C-alpha positions in Angstrom: 98.8 84.2 78.1 100.9 86.9 79.8 100.1 87.0 83.5 101.3 89.5 86.1 101.2 88.5 89.8 101.2 91.5 92.1 102.2 91.1 95.7 103.6 93.3 98.5 104.7 92.5 102.0 107.3 90.3 103.8 108.6 87.0 102.5 105.5 85.1 103.7 103.4 87.5 101.6 105.6 86.8 98.5 106.8 83.2 98.5 103.4 81.5 97.9 102.9 83.6 94.8 106.3 82.6 93.5 105.1 79.0 93.8 102.0 79.9 91.9 104.1 81.7 89.2 106.4 78.7 88.9 103.4 76.5 88.3 101.9 78.8 85.7 105.2 79.1 83.9 105.4 75.3 83.7 101.8 75.3 82.4 103.0 77.5 79.5 102.1 81.0 80.7 104.7 83.8 80.6 104.6 85.1 84.2 106.0 88.2 85.9 105.9 88.7 89.6 105.8 92.4 90.7 107.2 92.7 94.2 109.9 94.3 96.3 113.6 94.4 95.3 114.8 92.2 98.1 112.8 89.2 96.6 114.3 89.5 93.1 116.5 86.4 93.6 113.7 84.4 95.1 111.6 85.1 92.0 114.2 84.8 89.2 115.7 81.6 90.6 112.6 79.8 89.2 112.8 81.4 85.7 109.9 83.7 86.5 110.0 87.3 85.3 110.5 90.0 88.0 109.5 93.6 88.1 110.5 95.8 91.1 108.0 97.9 92.9 108.9 100.5 95.4 108.8 100.4 99.2 111.1 98.7 101.7 108.9 96.6 103.9 111.5 96.1 106.6 112.2 99.9 106.7 108.5 100.5 106.8 108.0 98.1 109.8 110.9 99.6 111.7 109.6 103.1 111.3 107.6 104.8 114.0 104.4 104.3 112.0 105.3 100.7 111.3 105.8 100.0 115.0 102.5 101.6 115.8 100.9 99.4 113.2 102.4 96.2 114.7 101.2 97.3 118.1 97.7 97.7 116.9 97.1 94.2 118.1 93.7 92.6 117.5 91.9 95.9 117.1 90.8 96.2 113.4 90.1 100.0 113.6 93.6 100.7 114.9 95.0 98.3 112.4 93.3 100.0 109.4 94.3 103.5 110.7 97.9 102.7 111.2 98.1 100.8 107.9 96.9 103.9 106.1 99.6 105.9 107.9 102.4 103.7 106.7 100.9 103.5 103.3 100.7 107.3 102.8 104.3 107.9 101.6 104.0 105.1 99.0 100.4 105.5 97.9 100.8 107.6 94.8 103.9 105.8 93.7 102.1 102.4 94.1 99.1 103.5 92.1 101.3 104.7 89.2 103.6 101.7 89.4 100.7 99.2 89.3 99.5 100.6 85.9 103.0 100.6 84.4 103.7 97.0 85.6 100.4 95.6 84.3 100.3 97.5 81.0 100.9 94.5 78.8 99.3 91.9 81.0 96.5 89.6 79.6 95.5 88.5 83.1 96.3 89.8 86.6 96.5 88.0 89.9 96.9 90.1 93.1 97.3 89.6 96.8 95.3 91.1 99.7 97.6 94.2 100.2 97.7 94.8 96.4 94.0 95.5 96.2 94.2 98.7 94.1 95.4 96.5 91.2 91.8 95.5 90.8 91.2 99.0 89.2 94.0 98.5 86.7 92.5 95.2 85.5 89.2 97.1 85.0 90.9 99.8 83.0 92.9 97.3 80.8 89.8 95.1 80.5 91.7 91.9 81.3 90.7 89.0 83.6 91.9 89.3 87.1 91.9 87.1 90.2 91.9 88.1 93.8 94.2 85.6 95.5 94.3 86.0 99.3 96.2 83.8 101.7 93.6 84.2 104.4 89.7 84.1 104.3 88.6 87.6 103.3 85.1 86.9 101.8 82.0 88.1 103.5 80.3 85.4 105.5 77.9 85.0 108.4 79.9 82.0 109.8 82.9 83.9 111.2 83.6 87.7 111.7 86.2 89.6 109.8 89.6 87.9 109.9 91.1 90.1 112.6 88.2 89.2 115.0 87.8 85.6 113.9 90.5 84.3 116.1 88.8 85.5 119.2 85.1 85.1 119.1 81.9 84.9 117.0 79.2 87.6 117.2 76.3 85.8 115.7 75.4 85.5 112.0 74.1 88.9 111.4 76.8 90.7 113.3 79.5 88.6 111.7 78.3 89.7 108.3 78.4 93.4 109.3 82.0 93.1 110.5 83.0 92.3 107.0 81.1 95.3 105.5 82.6 97.6 108.1 86.1 96.4 107.6 85.8 97.0 103.9 84.9 100.6 104.6 87.7 101.1 107.1 90.1 100.5 104.2 88.2 102.0 101.4 87.2 105.4 102.8 90.7 106.7 103.5 91.8 105.6 100.0 88.6 106.7 98.2 89.7 110.3 97.2 93.1 109.2 95.8 91.8 106.1 94.1 88.9 108.0 92.5 91.2 110.8 91.3 93.5 108.1 89.9 90.6 106.3 88.2 89.5 109.5 86.4 92.8 111.2 85.6 95.0 108.2 84.9 92.9 105.1 84.2 90.1 106.9 82.3 87.4 105.2 84.5 84.4 106.7 86.2 84.6 107.4 90.0 83.8 104.5 92.2 80.6 104.8 94.3 80.9 106.1 97.9 80.9 102.6 99.2 83.5 101.3 96.8 83.8 98.4 94.4 82.9 95.6 96.8 79.3 95.0 95.8 80.2 95.2 92.1 82.9 92.5 92.7 80.3 90.2 94.1 77.6 91.0 91.5 80.0 90.3 88.7 81.1 86.9 90.1 84.7 88.0 90.4 86.8 84.9 91.0 88.6 84.6 94.4 91.5 82.1 94.7 92.3 81.2 98.3 95.8 79.8 98.8 95.1 77.7 101.9 93.7 74.2 102.6 90.2 73.1 103.4 91.8 70.8 105.9 92.7 73.8 107.9 89.7 76.1 107.2 86.6 74.7 105.5 84.7 76.9 102.9 81.8 78.6 104.6 78.4 77.6 103.3 77.5 81.1 102.3 80.6 81.8 100.1 79.8 82.1 96.4 80.7 79.2 94.1 83.3 81.4 92.4 85.3 81.7 95.7 87.7 78.8 95.6 89.9 77.3 98.3 92.6 75.6 96.2 95.1 74.3 98.9 98.4 75.9 99.9 100.9 77.2 97.3 104.1 75.6 98.5 107.4 76.3 96.8 109.0 72.9 96.2 112.2 71.7 94.6 114.7 74.2 95.9 118.3 73.3 95.7 119.4 74.3 99.2 122.4 73.1 101.2 122.4 73.5 105.0 125.4 74.8 107.0 127.3 71.7 108.1 127.4 73.1 111.7 123.6 73.0 111.7 123.6 69.4 110.5 126.0 68.5 113.3 123.8 70.3 115.8 120.7 68.4 114.7 122.5 65.1 114.7 124.1 65.5 118.2 121.0 65.5 120.3 117.2 65.2 120.4 115.1 67.1 117.8 115.1 70.8 118.9 112.2 73.2 118.8 112.2 76.1 116.2 111.5 79.6 117.4 111.2 82.5 115.0 109.0 85.5 114.5 109.7 86.5 110.9 109.1 90.1 110.1 107.6 90.9 113.5 109.9 93.6 114.8 108.0 94.9 117.8 110.2 95.0 120.9 112.0 98.1 122.1 114.5 95.8 123.7 115.0 92.8 121.5 117.7 91.3 123.6 115.4 91.2 126.6 113.0 89.3 124.4 115.7 86.8 123.5 116.4 86.4 127.2 112.7 85.6 127.8 112.8 83.0 125.0 116.0 81.4 126.1 114.7 81.3 129.7 111.5 79.5 128.5 113.5 77.0 126.4 115.8 76.3 129.3 112.8 75.7 131.6 111.3 73.3 129.0 114.5 71.2 128.8 114.6 71.5 125.0 117.3 72.6 122.5 116.4 75.3 120.0 117.0 76.6 116.5 116.5 80.3 116.9 115.8 82.3 113.8 116.7 85.9 113.9 114.3 87.1 111.3 114.1 90.9 111.1 114.8 91.4 114.8 118.1 92.9 115.8 119.1 90.2 118.2 122.6 89.6 119.6 123.4 86.0 118.9 127.0 85.8 120.2 127.8 84.0 123.5 124.7 81.7 123.3 124.6 78.4 125.2 125.5 75.3 123.2 121.9 74.1 123.2 121.0 77.1 121.0 121.7 77.3 117.3 121.1 80.8 115.8 120.2 81.1 112.1 119.1 83.7 109.6 116.8 82.4 106.8 116.4 78.6 106.3 113.7 77.1 104.1 110.9 75.9 106.3 110.2 72.9 104.2 113.8 71.6 105.0 113.9 72.7 108.7 110.5 72.1 110.2 110.2 68.3 109.6 113.5 68.0 111.7 112.0 69.9 114.7 110.0 68.5 117.6 107.8 71.7 117.6 107.6 75.1 115.9 107.0 78.4 117.8 106.2 81.4 115.6 104.0 84.4 115.1 101.2 82.6 113.2 101.7 84.2 109.8 99.8 82.4 107.0 103.0 81.0 105.3 104.8 79.9 108.5 101.6 78.3 109.9 101.2 76.4 106.6 104.8 75.2 106.7 104.5 74.0 110.3 101.3 72.2 109.6 102.7 70.5 106.5 105.7 69.4 108.5 103.4 67.5 110.8 104.9 68.8 114.1 103.0 70.6 116.8 102.8 74.4 116.8 102.8 77.2 119.4 101.8 80.6 118.1 102.5 84.1 119.6 100.2 86.1 117.3 100.8 89.8 117.1 98.1 91.2 114.7 96.2 90.9 111.4 95.4 87.3 110.5 97.9 85.8 112.9 95.4 85.2 115.8 93.0 83.5 113.4 95.7 81.0 112.2 96.8 80.4 115.8 93.2 79.6 116.9 92.8 77.3 113.9 95.9 75.3 114.8 94.6 74.9 118.3 91.1 74.0 117.2 92.5 71.3 114.9 94.4 69.8 117.9 97.7 70.4 116.1 99.0 73.0 118.6 98.6 74.9 121.8 96.2 77.8 122.5 97.8 81.0 121.1 99.7 83.2 123.5 99.2 87.0 122.8 102.5 88.9 123.1 101.1 91.0 126.0 100.6 87.8 127.9 103.9 86.2 127.0 106.2 85.1 129.9 109.0 82.6 130.2 106.9 80.4 132.4 103.9 80.4 130.1 106.0 79.8 127.0 107.9 77.0 128.7 104.7 75.3 129.6 103.5 75.5 126.0 106.8 74.1 124.7 106.6 71.2 127.1 103.0 70.5 126.0 103.8 70.7 122.3 106.8 68.3 122.6 105.2 65.7 124.9 101.4 65.6 124.3 100.9 62.4 122.2 97.4 63.4 121.0 98.7 66.7 119.7 101.6 65.0 118.0 99.2 62.5 116.3 96.8 65.3 115.2 99.7 67.4 113.8 101.1 64.3 111.9 97.7 63.5 110.4 97.2 67.1 109.1 100.7 67.1 107.8 100.1 64.0 105.8 96.9 65.5 104.3 98.7 68.7 103.3 101.6 66.9 101.7 99.2 65.0 99.5 97.5 68.2 98.3 98.6 70.2 95.2 97.1 73.7 95.7 99.2 75.1 92.8 97.8 72.6 90.3 94.2 73.2 91.4 94.7 77.0 91.3 96.1 76.7 87.7 93.2 74.5 86.6 90.7 77.2 87.8 92.7 80.0 86.2 92.9 78.2 82.9 89.1 77.6 83.0 88.5 81.4 83.3 91.1 82.3 80.7 
């Protein structure tokens, strides 16, 4: 059965769906992943079909609107408002592209940020699966994801945070989506409050690409909302730089520090100085990943090894601790490696994952960027690399995750529906 997987965002928003596509292909399904041009090689390496969709995420995040979005922090109202601002130039193109890409699909799987694709599945009358990497379903047990890392409001109030968040995203899109539904898709207009109640009423399947060992399924989630386990991309033929191998062999296991696509500092070199000051205070060595930041990496001390992209499944097990932004994919890789974590969460689901790691005993309490200092980060690094209880917890969770097969479970569920 021809399946299209639609995902947008940074590498962490794409790679798990490539793992799922690879598994579906092995199970006999022709699969196409629709995502950004820069991930074409990542997709096609595994024999999976690729279709380019517009939008340069890095350019978007480095824009004035993108920077405002990243600085929205833990405020869901600001987050939604700024997200709509950066989406505005791409909105109409995205809507038309999603129909073109899915035209011959017999089933559709889509990520959180690709939510308009739901309407395409309705128009084509094909099965579709909402496949988030973070808990998005309504529940009374925790508030909406962007608040869930900080506090709980009580069961009734928790529920309403989910309803309100749905409307924060739906209402700005409603006029365009309804015009598109009527004029292009040949569908009736959605109701004022959007498709959410219909999705629940029709028992629309949700596939969650994370592990119950990290976040247990809330008791009030419907039976058709499945937590499958993480979708890890295994079996890559990757060879490290010999200089990195030498660095790793000539000393104690270093810490990893990297913030992926989080480009939020007006003076990135000052941020690097803060990080290096913290590492020096902690007495550790460091593998420093540049990510999308414009950091100067020349003239660094010999206890620092700068890198661009390195597969986390290769690198993280060789580290004594990992320090990152708390994105879903990076958090999963760190936990699977079985080493302690320190998170510096910026926005969206990152505070939630940081708080989960700490609650599990596998890492330190998250440090918000506004509270980051060399002294505080150094203390967290020392704790993560010396606390034996934390190391034991991290190792135990890592062992559980390495024994799970989230891709296989997701495919079994998809096949049942198809």
